[in-house]
N, C-alpha and C positions, 0 to 999 in steps of 0.2 A: 453484518459483514457487507462490505461494498464490492469486493472482488473475491474470487475464489480460485483455487488451484484444482484443475481437473485431473483425470486419470492419465492424461498425456505427459504428466510431469516425469522428467528423466532424472530428478534428484541431483541436478548439476550444481545447485547452490547459487547460481547467478543472481536470483531474486533476493536471496537472504542478504547478500552484501549491499544491495542497492536500497533497501527499505530504510527510510529515515526514522522510522518508529520502532524498529526491531520487532515487527509484527509477524514475521514469517519464521517458522521453525519446522523441524522434522521430528515428530514424536518418537519415531523408531527408525533405525537405519534401513529397514526394509519397507517403510511406508513413505508415501509422497509427502511433500511439504504441506503445511496448513497455514492459513492466515488467521490470526486472532482478531475477531471482529472489533473488539474494544480498542484496538490499537491501529486499525486501518483508517487512514484519512484520505485515501486515493492520492496521496502526496500533496494535497492542498496545503499551502503554506511553504512548501519546499520546492516543488517543480510544477511545470504546466502540463505534465502527463504522468500517468502512473508508471513509476520506474520499473516495477516488477513486470508489468506487461511489456514494456518497451525492451527489456533485456532478455526475456524468456526465449531461448532458441527453439523451444518445442511448441510455442503458442499454447501453453497449458494454463494460462491465467486469463480469466474472463470476468466481465461484470456479473455481479450476483444480485444485489439489491441497490436501488437508488437512494442516495441521501443528498440533501442539498448542500451547497457550499458553506452556509452558515453553521450547519451541524458539524461538518468535517473540520472547519476551522476551529470551532469550539473544542473539538476533541484534540486537535493538534496543540492548542493552547494549554489544555489540561495535561497532556503528555510532556510538554516542554515549557514549563512555567517560566523558565529564565530566558526564553527566546522572545525577542521583539519582532512580531510579524508585520507590524506597521499596516498602512492602508493599501500598499501596493504589493501584496504578497503574491507569489506564483500560484496559479490555479488553472485547471483545465476549463473552468467555467468562463475564463476571460479570453479564451481563444476565439 
């Protein structure tokens, strides 16, 4: 997992709508959201900043483990085999 949702989560669903990989879910209506590690790309290939972190009103999403851009892009390509990411794809690593 590259980012995680902490106990400050208010279960507002803002992050769910923004995730390009559909990596965020709520296992139970009384539990906070979770991020599926195998689907998280830190938005590499889609945006230059993690959208879940950017939209969270409670600041409940934080970095967890570091992965390099190549690993994250490879994951995005696996999750979205029909998308052409090209050479100039969005990434926080290019800022």
